[in-house]
Each structure stands twice: as structure tokens, then as C-alpha cells.
N, C-alpha and C positions, 0 to 999 in steps of 0.2 A: 425592829418593830414587827409585830405579827399582825394578822388581819384584824383581830378584834381591837387592838390598839389603834390601828389606822382608822377604823370605823369611829371609835370614840373621838379621836383627834378631829376627824372630818365633821362630826356633829357639833363639837365645840367651836370649830372654825366657822361653821355656818351660823351658829347662834350669834357669834361675835359679829359677823358680817351683817346680820339682819337685826342686831340689837335686841335679841330675844333671850329671856331666861329659859331654863329647862322647862318650867311650867308653861311659859308662853309658847314655846315650841310645841309642847304636847297639845295645848289648846288649839293652836293653829292647825295642827295635823289631825286632830280628832282621835288622838290616842291617849291612854292614861299616862299621867306623869310618871307613874311607877315603871312603865315600859321603857321610857327614855332613861330614867335613873338606873334601872337594872343594867342597861347597856353601859352607861357611863361609869358606874361604880363596880363593875366586874361581876355582878351576880348572873348576868346573861353572858355566857361564854360563847354562844353561837346565835347571834341575833338573826331573826328571821328576815328573809328578803322582803316579805310582805310588810314588815314594820319599817324597813328602810324605804320601801316604795311609798308608804304613807307619809313619811317625813319628806321625801322628795316632792310628793304631790302638794303637801302643805306649803312648801317653800317655792313651788312653781319651777322646779328643776327636774331634769330627767335622771334616771338611774345612771346613764352615761356621764352626766355632769357630776353626779355625786362621786363616782369612782375614778374620774379622770383627774387624778392628782399625782404629784411626784411620789407621795407615800405609797399609794396603791401600785403605781407603775414600777416601783423598785422592790416590791415584796418578792421574797424568794418563794419558790414552790413549796407548799406545805408537805406534799407527798414526795418522798425521796426514793 
């Protein structure tokens, strides 16, 4: 799994935990649905941390909570 896949997975996990659709998440976070969809469907291969922060703010979690998952903790270093 790479970083972008881990981000996609985490967003979908959080949507499931909070019973939110993609559009519902976007509305809650004050971001365009297209921003979330671009991350989830692979159009955005380098999601901005500011977008992830807005998702966290909308869900009432910290960036630390967003990234503190087994998927992120087991990622290999991108730069070799």
C-alpha cells in the first residue's frame, strides 16, 4: 500500500464510522465534493495536507488521529 492508497482507505473508513456519504463528508467539512472524489478516485495523486486538515476538522479529529492507523504506521519510506 502506498501513501495515497492509505489516505483513500482512511477517508472511506471514517465515512463508514460516521455514516457519511462522500457528499455528506464534503458538506460537513466545507470542501467541494469534487475534492474528496478526486482523492478517492485517483485523480489527485498528491492530496494537500490542508484538505486532509479540513476533513479532520469537519470530523472533529486531529491530524494525529487521522494518520495514527496500522496502514500509515506500516508504510515503507517513499524515498530510497
